[in-house]
C-alpha positions, 0 to 999 in steps of 0.5 A: 195656501189656506193650509199654510196660512192656518199653520202661520195663524196657529203659530201666532196664537201660540206666540201671543199666549206665551210671549205677549199680553194680547189676548188670543184670537181665533182666525177662522173662515167659518161664520161667527160674530166678528171681533170689533177692530181698532185699526191704526194705519201708520203711513210713511209720507216722506219725500221718497214716497213719490218715487215709483215701485217696480212697474212705474206706479208711485209709492204714494199712489200704491199706499193710498189705493191700499188704504182705500181698499181697507176703508171700503172693506170695513165700511161694508162690514160695519154697515151690517153691524148695528151695535156701534160698540162692535163696529170696526174703527180706523185711525190714521197717523202720517209720519215724515218730519217734526211731530205735531200733537194736533189732529190734521194734515198740516205741513211746515216750512224749513230751509225753504222746503215744505215738509209734512208733520208727523201727526194724527190725521184722523182719530178712530172713526167707525167707517161706514158708507155714509162717512168713508168718503170723508176719510178717503178725502183726508188720505187723498190730500196727503202729499209726500214730503219730509223725512221718515220720523218713525219714532214720533209716529210710534209715540202718537200710535201708542197714545191712540192704542192706549185710548182704545184700551181705556175705552170701556165701550171697546172692552172686547175690541182688538187693536191692530197697527199697520205700519207702512214705510218705503225707507230707512228711519231718519230725521234727515236723509240717512239711516238714524240708529236712534230713531230706529231703535226708539221706534222699536222700543215704543213698538214693544210697549204697544205690542202688549195691547195690539199686534203690529204689521210692518210693510216695506214698500221698497226693492230692499225688502227681504224678510229673510234678513234679520241682521248682518251677515256675520261680518259685523258690518251692517249694510243699509239693507240689513238695517232696514229689514232688521228694523222692520222685523223689530217694529212688527209683532214677529219679535215682541220683545225686540229692543232695537234692530240689533237685539230682536230677541226670540222670533215666533216660529212661523210669524208673518207680521213683516211683509215686503212689497215691491210692486203695486200688485204685491201691495194690493195682494198684501193688503187683501190678505191682511184685510181677509185675516182681520175680517175673519178674526172672531172673538176670543173663545171664552176661557172654560178653565174654571168650568173644566176644573169644576167638572173635574171635582164631580164625584165619580160615584154619584149613586151615594147621593140623594136623587134631588141633589144629583139632579141639581148637579146634572142640571148645572152640567147640562146647562154648560154651552161650549163655544161661547166667546169672551164677551160671554165670559161671565156666563161661562164663569157662571157655569163653573159657579153653578157646578161648584155650588151643586157639588157643595150641595150634594147630600149623601144618602142616608144609611139603610136603617131597615135592619135596625128598625126590625131589631127595635120592633122585636124589643118587648113592649114591657121591659119591666119584667126583665132583670135590670142587668139584661135590660141595661145591656139591651138599652146600651145597644139601643142607645148606641144607635146614632141616627143620620148616618149616611150610606158610607157608614152602612156597616156601622148601622148594620152593627147596631141591628146585630147588637140589639138582636143579641141583647134581646136574646139575652133578656132574663125575666125578673120578679114583679117590679114594685118600682112604680108602687114605691115611686107612687108612695114617695109622692105621698105628701109628707103633711097630709093634715092640710087635706080633707079627711075624706080624700086622705082616707081614700089615699090611705085605703090605696096605700093599705091595698098594696100587697107585697111579694107579687111576682112578675106574672102579677105585674099588672096588679102591682102596677094597678096598685101604683096607679090607685095611689097616684089617682088618690094623690091626684084627688087630694083636696086642700082644706080651706084656709082658717079665717078665724083671725080675720073675723076676729079682726073684723069684730074689733072694728069700732062700731062708730067710725064717725069719730075717726079721721077720714084718712085713717078710716079709709085705710081701714076700709082698704084693709077690709076690702083687701080680704079675699074669701075662699083661700086654701090652707096653703095660703094661710099666711096670706089670710093671716096677713089680711087679719094683721093688716086690719089690726094695724089699720084699727091701731092707727085710727085717729080721733077727730078734733073736738070741733069738726069742720064741715068737711069732717062732719061727713059720716064715713061708712066702713063695710065690715064683712064677716061670716056670721051676719047678713049674706053678701057675694064675696069675690070667690063667689061664696056667701058671707055675712055683712054687718052695716055700721053707722049713726043708727047705732048711737040712737039705739045706745041712747034709747037703751041708756034711757030705758035703764035710767027709768028702771032704776027710778022705778026700783027706787020708787017701789022700795020707798013704797014698800017701806 
């Protein structure tokens, strides 16, 4: 029996993958995490449900017992599941007469008779031992009365299934519809094609998100009948069985009972029940199948595609990056279910990243380095032509080649060795000497005589005509010239014009305005001693600034104000007066000017007047 069931299940899986949008489940009797189910029981509660099945038990009693059986089973399962989002839920829809969109177990009166509404008796509820009694009580209070409006029932069922699909907490739940009826679809009493076909059409859309079991509680049930016998005259029995096939997931693309489409080979979603025993066994089997339904296996397609990209030869890659790839491969755990799809996709991503990060090993440059080590330290003793050939071989070497280019790298080594073997000695090279001579400044007049003489001695020491065996001596000549050039000392700048300008500063500045005297003082203060001859222009600028400041001196007005009567003091520094510290730390002379100069002048004039008087007196005396 188990082998037969597994064959059926395999066929169902294939059907669901190819023909529907319902994800595939793995039915197994092994231990694993059971998939949460949202089960919708769609129950026929028409008046005929009070009729007995074979054995005398009323169909309504058989139906209720079967529902109790399912509630008990899943409440027990839920008791062991702490996470509410992973518990199984059950909703109940009854159908008979007119549709009522309210949730409840209501009836209505028509023509003096009371009928059941077609309505949702209970929305989805996670049944547990604590609340299963409430759900059973709702089922218990249903009485048989009314027609068999399966179209309205499927409309309500579709709404329930859609609410489950849109519930983010039920992302991984599977949706199951168990449709139970004892008679033909009607709005009154006879088979109604419109009701039947509309119910089948709605069921087709439900099958995109759920799979549907149909159970016929009738002596007319015969799942081998899928249409008329070929004479074109449909009997009530042929319609009834084709209708229940169309409702079920046996025919996912059925549009009406006369157009069922292709049936999944081996599918067994339509069950016929003719006795209470068969009803019990049928529900027990469906419960077992649902109870053993495990989560879908995660899709490892991306992982397998990533693995397929792993290079066949990993020996050409660095150990570090190969190890990283191996870690990504070893991290893959097979057998994860759909709730861990993100983790599985992460495996694929890690593998792809590791593949992209693979670094090819560097080529072996050992032969190249050995060839380079043979290159003479001093290539100046070889002819330019042969050295150029060697240099070309050296310049041709491209570092960073990888192991796939090893042949090219070995070619570099062969070319270098061949160029070395063809080196030809040459005459001594005076290039450095000539380069050193070329660096001799064109104007030596700006340097001190002592350092210029030393440079001239180095130049005079050069002896032309040396050969390659005397290259060291020739290079020493160049070195001596370079050293002499490096020791050239610039002459000091000429401060003659500056000192001349300073000498032009009036001895008595008290007769000039403070503003112009300050400008003169700024020009004098700007003078920086110790400049070199290369800054002669700057030094001459000092002199020019002093001259300009002198030329711009403005005499005070004849009647000075109290403020102008203040004696300004201007510091004039020259190189032949009192010694002071200059900014460049050299010592210069300092001349002070002020009112004392006027006193000396007056005394001199006074003395000169006395001398003239003395001469006049003596001249008269002599006469």
